[in-house]
N, C-alpha and C positions, 0 to 999 in steps of 0.2 A: 503493500500499500504506499509506503514511504517513497519507494522508486517511482510509483505512478504519479505521486504529488510532484516530486522533483521533475520528472519528465514533462508534466503539464506546465510547471513554472518555467522550465527552460523554453518550451515551445511558445508560451505567451510572451516571453522576453524577446525571443527571436522574431516573432510576428510584429511586436512593438518597434523593435530596432529596424526592421525592414521598412515599416511604414514611416518612421521618422527619416530614414535615408531617403526614401522616395519623395518625401516632402521637401528635401533639400535640393533636389534636382530641378534644373531649368535648362531650356534650350533656346537657341537662336537659329534662325533659318539661314540658308546659304548666303542671302543678300543683305544680312542684317549685322550690325555691330551692337554691343550692348554695354551698359554701365551697371555695376552691381549696386542695387539700392536696398538699404536696410530700412524696413518700415518701423523697426523698434527705435533706432537712433535717428531716423530721418535724415540720412547722409548717404553719400556715394563713396564707394572705395576709390581713394585717390590714386591717380597714376596708372590705373589698369583699365584697359579696353578689351572687351571679350569679342572674339570673332565667332563665326558659325560653329555649332556643336552643341554637346551636352556638357553641363557643369554642375558640380555640387557646390552651391554658393551659400548654403546655410538656411536654417529656419528663419522665417520672417523676412527673407530677401527675395527680390524679383529683379528682372532686368528692365532698365529704361531702354527701349530699343530705338535704333536709328537705321533707316533704310540706306543702303549703299547705292540703290537705283536713284539716278539723277532725277530730281524733282523740278517742276516748273513753277514759275511765277510769271504771271502775264498781266500787264497793265494795258488793256486795249478796250475797244468798244465791242469786241466779240462776245457772244453769249457765254462761252466757257471760260472767259477771263477771270483771274483772281480779283482784280480790282479794275476800275475805270482808268483811263490814261492819267498820267501825273501832271497836274497843272502846277507850273512854276513860273518864276520871273527871270528875264535875262538881265545882264548887267545894266542895260539901259532901261529897265523897268517894265518892259513889254511882257504880257503873259503868253506862255507857250504851253501847249498840251502835248506831251511826250508819250508816245506808246513805246513801252519797253517790255521785252521778253527775256527771261534768263532761265537757265538750268543750273542747279547746284547740288552738291553732295557734301557729306561730312568728311572732315579730315580724320582719318582713322586714329592716328597717333595723338591727336589733341582733343578729341571730342569729350574725354573725361572732364575737361575744364568747364564744359557747358552743364549748367545746373538745372536747365529747363527741360521739360519733356518735349518730345518730338513735336506735338501739336502746339505747345507754347512757342516753341523756337520758330515756327512758321509765321506766327503773328509778329513776333519781335523782328524777324527777318524782313517782312513786308514793310515795316515801319523803317528799318534801317535803309531799305532800297529807296523809299520815298525821299528820306532825309538826304542821302548821298546824292542822288540824282538831282534833287532841288539845289543842293549846295553847289554842285558841279555846273548846273545850268546858269547859276547866278554869275559865274565867271566869264561868260561868253556873251556877245551882243547878238541881237536878233539877226543881223546881216550874217554873222559867222555861222549861224545855224543853216543857212543855205549855202554858204560858200565853203565851209570847212566841217561838213557833216561827219565824215570819216574820222577826222582828227579828234573832234568832240567825242564821238562814240568810243574811241580807243581811250581817251582820258577818263571818261565816265566809268568805263569797265575797269581800268586800273585803279582808280579811287575806291569803287565799290568792292573789288576783289580784295584790296588791302584791308578794308573795314571789316568785310565778312570773315576774313582770315583772322584778324586780331580780336574781334568782338564776339563772333559766333562760331569760330573754328569750322568754317564751311568754305569750300572752293567753288568758284564759277566755272562750270564746264562750257556753257554756251552763253553769249550776250549779244543782243541785237536790239 
């Protein structure tokens, strides 16, 4: 009888152990990277970015996921656009309406510095794009927007790429 009780206790312990181990498992898809978020301490594991696969990250932990697939932000009049065109002023005070489209993706090695969720990051990123494009537009006259369009586009892309890299740890894949 004692051996039967010991056997039941060991079996229950093993089942409990397996359940706890399964509760610590989490996975990332092949096109995702993740940050280990602790719901107990409300913090992210510093300096570590996880790539696709299965991980034992601990009880009360989950991944904040970021897609490695390039995402679009579009400021146009089209029905599927993220937002309407960006209205801003030139250096000579005239209002211009700029249609901007870009694709971006997170920097794998630096994304752990980003403390916002993927959804929150998109909203912040949209505001950053509007601010950066508006600031860049204010450096050029209305005439330059017609005569030096390509130069202005390249300067806007450079400025935006620098800000996205420093403030959001994202890279521009395509800008037009």
